LOPANU-800594 format. One line per 4 residues: their letters; for each residue y negated, x negated, z negated of N, C-alpha, C. Coordinates in Angstrom, 1 decimal. Last residue first. Example, Ala and Ser with C-alpha at 12.3 -4.5 7.8 and 13.67 -1.06 7.14 Angstrom:
BEGIN
SA = 2.2 -12.8 -7.1 1.1 -13.7 -7.1 0.0 -12.9 -7.9 ~ 5.7 -13.2 -7.8 4.5 -12.3 -7.8 3.3 -13.2 -7.8 .
This chain:
BEGIN
XXXX = -175.8 -60.9 -123.8 -177.3 -61.1 -123.6 -177.6 -60.6 -122.2 ~ -173.5 -59.0 -125.8 -173.9 -59.8 -124.6 -175.4 -59.8 -124.3 ~ -173.0 -59.4 -129.2 -173.6 -58.6 -128.2 -173.9 -59.4 -127.0 ~ -170.0 -60.3 -130.7 -171.3 -60.7 -130.3 -171.8 -59.8 -129.2 .
XXXX = -167.4 -59.7 -131.1 -168.4 -58.8 -131.7 -169.8 -59.2 -131.4 ~ -165.9 -61.7 -130.0 -165.8 -60.4 -129.4 -166.8 -59.4 -130.0 ~ -166.4 -63.8 -131.6 -166.9 -63.9 -130.3 -166.9 -62.5 -129.6 ~ -165.0 -63.1 -133.9 -166.5 -63.3 -134.0 -167.1 -63.3 -132.6 .
XXXX = -162.4 -63.1 -132.9 -163.0 -61.9 -133.4 -164.5 -62.0 -133.5 ~ -162.1 -65.8 -132.3 -162.0 -64.8 -131.2 -162.7 -63.5 -131.7 ~ -162.3 -66.9 -134.9 -163.2 -67.3 -133.9 -163.2 -66.3 -132.7 ~ -160.1 -65.7 -136.1 -161.4 -65.4 -136.6 -162.5 -65.8 -135.6 .
XXXX = -158.0 -66.8 -134.6 -158.2 -65.3 -134.6 -159.6 -65.0 -135.1 ~ -158.3 -69.5 -135.3 -158.4 -69.1 -133.9 -158.7 -67.6 -133.8 ~ -157.7 -69.2 -138.0 -159.0 -69.7 -137.6 -159.3 -69.3 -136.2 ~ -155.1 -68.4 -138.0 -156.1 -67.5 -138.5 -157.5 -67.9 -138.1 .
XXXX = -154.0 -70.8 -137.0 -153.9 -69.6 -136.2 -154.9 -68.5 -136.6 ~ -154.5 -72.4 -139.1 -155.2 -72.7 -137.9 -155.1 -71.5 -137.0 ~ -152.8 -71.2 -141.0 -154.3 -71.2 -141.2 -155.0 -71.5 -140.0 ~ -150.3 -71.6 -139.9 -150.8 -70.2 -140.1 -152.3 -70.2 -140.3 .
XXXX = -150.1 -74.3 -139.9 -150.1 -73.6 -138.6 -150.7 -72.2 -138.8 ~ -150.1 -74.7 -142.7 -151.2 -75.2 -141.9 -151.3 -74.6 -140.6 ~ -147.7 -73.5 -143.5 -149.0 -72.9 -143.9 -150.2 -73.4 -143.1 ~ -145.9 -75.2 -142.2 -145.9 -73.8 -141.9 -147.2 -73.2 -142.3 .
XXXX = -146.5 -77.6 -143.7 -146.7 -77.5 -142.2 -146.8 -76.1 -141.8 ~ -145.7 -76.8 -146.3 -147.1 -77.1 -146.0 -147.4 -77.1 -144.5 ~ -142.9 -76.4 -145.8 -143.8 -75.3 -146.2 -145.2 -75.6 -146.0 ~ -142.2 -79.1 -145.2 -142.0 -78.0 -144.2 -142.9 -76.8 -144.5 .
XXXX = -142.8 -80.3 -147.6 -143.4 -80.8 -146.4 -143.4 -79.7 -145.3 ~ -141.0 -79.0 -149.3 -142.5 -78.9 -149.5 -143.2 -79.2 -148.3 ~ -138.6 -79.9 -148.2 -138.9 -78.4 -148.2 -140.4 -78.2 -148.4 ~ -138.9 -82.6 -148.7 -138.7 -82.1 -147.4 -139.1 -80.6 -147.3 .
XXXX = -138.9 -82.6 -151.5 -140.1 -83.1 -150.8 -140.0 -82.6 -149.4 ~ -136.3 -81.7 -152.0 -137.4 -80.9 -152.5 -138.7 -81.3 -151.7 ~ -134.8 -83.8 -150.9 -134.7 -82.4 -150.3 -135.9 -81.6 -150.7 ~ -135.5 -85.9 -152.7 -135.8 -85.9 -151.2 -135.8 -84.6 -150.6 .
XXXX = -134.5 -84.9 -155.0 -136.0 -85.1 -154.9 -136.4 -85.2 -153.5 ~ -131.7 -85.0 -154.5 -132.4 -83.7 -154.7 -133.9 -83.8 -154.5 ~ -131.7 -88.0 -152.5 -131.0 -86.9 -153.2 -131.8 -85.6 -153.3 ~ -134.7 -90.0 -152.8 -133.4 -89.6 -152.2 -132.8 -88.5 -153.0 .
XXXX = -138.0 -91.2 -151.8 -137.0 -90.6 -152.7 -135.6 -90.5 -152.0 ~ -139.9 -92.0 -150.0 -139.7 -92.9 -151.2 -138.5 -92.4 -152.1 ~ -140.2 -90.0 -148.2 -139.8 -91.3 -147.7 -139.3 -92.2 -148.9 ~ -141.2 -88.0 -149.8 -139.8 -87.9 -149.3 -139.3 -89.2 -148.8 .
XXXX = -143.8 -88.8 -150.2 -142.9 -88.8 -151.3 -141.4 -88.7 -150.9 ~ -144.8 -88.5 -147.6 -144.7 -89.8 -148.2 -143.8 -89.9 -149.4 ~ -144.6 -85.7 -147.4 -143.8 -86.5 -146.5 -143.7 -88.0 -147.0 ~ -146.4 -84.9 -149.4 -145.0 -84.6 -149.6 -144.1 -85.5 -148.6 .
XXXX = -148.8 -85.9 -148.2 -148.4 -86.4 -149.5 -146.9 -86.1 -149.7 ~ -148.9 -84.4 -145.8 -148.8 -85.9 -145.8 -148.3 -86.4 -147.1 ~ -149.1 -81.9 -147.0 -147.9 -82.2 -146.2 -147.8 -83.7 -146.1 ~ -151.6 -82.0 -148.1 -150.4 -81.8 -149.0 -149.2 -82.2 -148.2 .
XXXX = -153.1 -82.1 -145.7 -153.1 -83.3 -146.7 -152.0 -83.2 -147.7 ~ -152.5 -79.6 -144.7 -152.1 -80.9 -143.9 -152.1 -82.1 -144.9 ~ -153.7 -77.9 -146.6 -152.2 -77.9 -146.3 -151.7 -79.2 -145.6 ~ -156.4 -78.7 -146.3 -155.7 -78.8 -147.6 -154.2 -78.8 -147.4 .
XXXX = -156.7 -77.9 -143.6 -156.9 -79.3 -144.0 -156.2 -79.6 -145.3 ~ -156.5 -75.2 -143.9 -155.5 -75.9 -143.1 -155.5 -77.4 -143.4 ~ -158.8 -74.6 -145.3 -157.5 -74.4 -145.9 -156.4 -75.1 -145.2 ~ -160.6 -75.3 -143.4 -160.6 -76.0 -144.6 -159.3 -75.8 -145.3 .
XXXX = -160.0 -73.3 -141.5 -159.8 -74.7 -141.1 -159.8 -75.6 -142.4 ~ -160.8 -71.0 -142.8 -159.4 -71.2 -142.5 -159.1 -72.6 -142.2 ~ -163.6 -71.5 -143.0 -162.8 -71.3 -144.2 -161.3 -71.5 -143.9 ~ -164.4 -71.7 -140.3 -164.4 -72.9 -141.2 -163.6 -72.7 -142.4 .
XXXX = -164.2 -69.0 -139.6 -163.3 -70.0 -139.0 -163.2 -71.2 -139.8 ~ -166.3 -68.0 -141.2 -164.9 -67.5 -141.3 -163.9 -68.5 -140.8 ~ -168.6 -69.4 -140.1 -168.1 -69.6 -141.5 -166.7 -69.1 -141.8 ~ -168.0 -70.9 -136.9 -168.6 -69.9 -137.8 -168.0 -70.1 -139.2 .
XXXX = -168.1 -74.4 -135.8 -167.4 -73.1 -136.1 -168.3 -72.2 -137.0 ~ -168.8 -77.0 -135.4 -169.4 -76.0 -134.5 -168.8 -74.6 -134.7 ~ -167.4 -78.6 -137.3 -168.9 -78.5 -137.3 -169.5 -77.4 -136.5 ~ -164.6 -78.6 -136.9 -165.3 -77.7 -137.9 -166.8 -77.5 -137.7 .
XXXX = -163.4 -80.4 -135.3 -163.8 -79.1 -134.7 -164.6 -78.2 -135.7 ~ -162.8 -82.6 -136.9 -163.7 -82.7 -135.8 -164.2 -81.4 -135.2 ~ -160.9 -81.6 -138.6 -162.2 -81.9 -139.2 -163.2 -82.0 -138.0 ~ -158.8 -81.3 -136.8 -159.3 -80.1 -137.4 -160.7 -80.4 -138.0 .
XXXX = -158.4 -84.0 -136.2 -158.8 -83.1 -135.1 -159.4 -81.8 -135.7 ~ -157.5 -85.0 -138.7 -158.8 -85.5 -138.1 -159.3 -84.6 -137.0 ~ -155.1 -83.7 -138.8 -156.2 -83.4 -139.8 -157.5 -83.9 -139.3 ~ -153.7 -84.8 -136.7 -154.0 -83.4 -136.7 -155.2 -83.1 -137.6 .
XXXX = -153.5 -87.4 -137.8 -154.2 -87.2 -136.5 -154.6 -85.7 -136.4 ~ -151.9 -87.0 -140.0 -153.2 -87.6 -140.2 -154.1 -87.3 -138.9 ~ -149.6 -86.0 -138.8 -150.4 -85.1 -139.7 -151.8 -85.7 -139.9 ~ -148.8 -88.4 -137.5 -149.2 -87.3 -136.7 -150.0 -86.3 -137.5 .
XXXX = -148.1 -89.9 -139.7 -149.2 -90.4 -138.8 -149.7 -89.2 -138.0 ~ -146.0 -88.3 -140.8 -147.2 -88.6 -141.6 -148.4 -89.1 -140.7 ~ -144.2 -88.5 -138.7 -144.8 -87.2 -139.0 -146.1 -87.4 -139.9 ~ -143.4 -91.1 -138.9 -144.1 -90.7 -137.7 -144.8 -89.3 -138.0 .
XXXX = -142.0 -90.9 -141.3 -143.2 -91.8 -141.2 -144.0 -91.5 -140.0 ~ -140.0 -89.1 -140.7 -141.1 -88.7 -141.6 -142.3 -89.6 -141.6 ~ -138.4 -90.6 -139.0 -139.1 -89.5 -138.4 -140.3 -89.0 -139.4 ~ -137.4 -92.4 -140.9 -138.2 -92.9 -139.8 -139.0 -91.8 -139.2 .
XXXX = -136.0 -90.5 -142.5 -137.2 -91.3 -143.1 -138.0 -91.9 -142.0 ~ -134.1 -89.7 -140.7 -135.0 -88.7 -141.3 -136.2 -89.5 -141.8 ~ -132.5 -91.9 -140.3 -133.3 -91.3 -139.2 -134.4 -90.4 -139.7 ~ -131.0 -92.4 -142.6 -132.3 -93.2 -142.3 -133.1 -92.6 -141.2 .
XXXX = -129.6 -89.1 -143.2 -129.7 -90.6 -143.3 -131.1 -91.2 -143.0 ~ -129.8 -86.4 -140.8 -129.3 -87.1 -142.0 -129.6 -88.6 -142.0 ~ -131.9 -83.7 -139.7 -131.1 -84.9 -139.5 -130.6 -85.4 -140.9 ~ -133.5 -81.5 -140.2 -132.1 -81.2 -139.8 -131.2 -82.5 -139.7 .
XXXX = -135.9 -82.6 -140.7 -135.2 -82.1 -141.8 -133.7 -81.8 -141.5 ~ -136.8 -83.2 -138.1 -136.4 -84.3 -139.0 -135.6 -83.8 -140.2 ~ -137.2 -80.6 -137.1 -136.2 -81.5 -136.5 -135.8 -82.6 -137.5 ~ -139.3 -79.9 -138.8 -138.1 -79.1 -138.8 -136.9 -79.9 -138.2 .
XXXX = -141.2 -81.8 -138.0 -140.7 -81.8 -139.4 -139.4 -81.0 -139.5 ~ -141.6 -81.0 -135.4 -141.1 -82.3 -135.7 -140.5 -82.4 -137.1 ~ -142.7 -78.4 -135.8 -141.4 -78.6 -135.1 -140.8 -80.0 -135.4 ~ -145.1 -79.1 -137.0 -144.1 -78.2 -137.7 -142.7 -78.4 -137.1 .
XXXX = -146.3 -80.4 -134.9 -146.0 -81.1 -136.1 -145.0 -80.4 -136.9 ~ -146.6 -78.4 -133.0 -145.7 -79.5 -132.7 -145.3 -80.3 -134.0 ~ -148.5 -76.9 -134.5 -147.2 -76.3 -134.2 -146.2 -77.4 -133.8 ~ -150.6 -78.7 -134.4 -150.0 -78.3 -135.7 -148.7 -77.7 -135.5 .
XXXX = -151.1 -78.7 -131.7 -150.7 -80.0 -132.4 -150.1 -79.7 -133.7 ~ -151.9 -76.1 -131.2 -150.7 -76.6 -130.6 -150.2 -77.9 -131.3 ~ -154.3 -76.1 -132.8 -153.1 -75.2 -133.1 -151.8 -75.7 -132.5 ~ -155.8 -77.9 -131.4 -155.4 -78.2 -132.8 -154.2 -77.3 -133.2 .
XXXX = -156.0 -76.5 -129.0 -155.4 -77.9 -129.0 -154.9 -78.2 -130.4 ~ -157.5 -74.3 -129.8 -156.2 -74.1 -129.2 -155.4 -75.4 -129.2 ~ -159.8 -75.6 -130.6 -159.0 -74.9 -131.6 -157.6 -74.7 -131.1 ~ -160.7 -76.6 -128.1 -160.4 -77.5 -129.2 -159.5 -76.9 -130.2 .
XXXX = -161.0 -74.3 -126.6 -159.9 -75.2 -126.2 -159.6 -76.2 -127.3 ~ -163.2 -73.2 -128.0 -162.0 -72.5 -128.0 -160.8 -73.4 -127.6 ~ -165.1 -75.2 -127.4 -164.7 -75.0 -128.8 -163.4 -74.3 -128.9 ~ -164.2 -77.2 -124.5 -164.9 -76.2 -125.2 -164.3 -76.0 -126.6 .
X = -164.6 -80.6 -123.8 -163.7 -79.6 -124.1 -164.4 -78.5 -124.8 .
């Protein structure tokens, strides 16, 4: 897979993760917690994908990917907290998880833009 395709794949996975969290947050009861367990595993997978693509990126792209990893790791933490809580603490953890997911998607999108910008400024050989 090419570097651009890898980044596009990571961005799509992050967007799917954000959607899954949004869907889970809209549910009630035990179904939410089961969904959050799955979200935690998916977040871990997306984090590993981001880390795998970093080695071949330019510095600007790496900066955004590092920030995305930070957001993904925070999302995993908040999802785990949500599973263990209830009531207002649960709602707060869900909101944090969703905000972290949104931020990670934004950072991966910025990494894709930085990669494309760097490629467009290269002089053809």
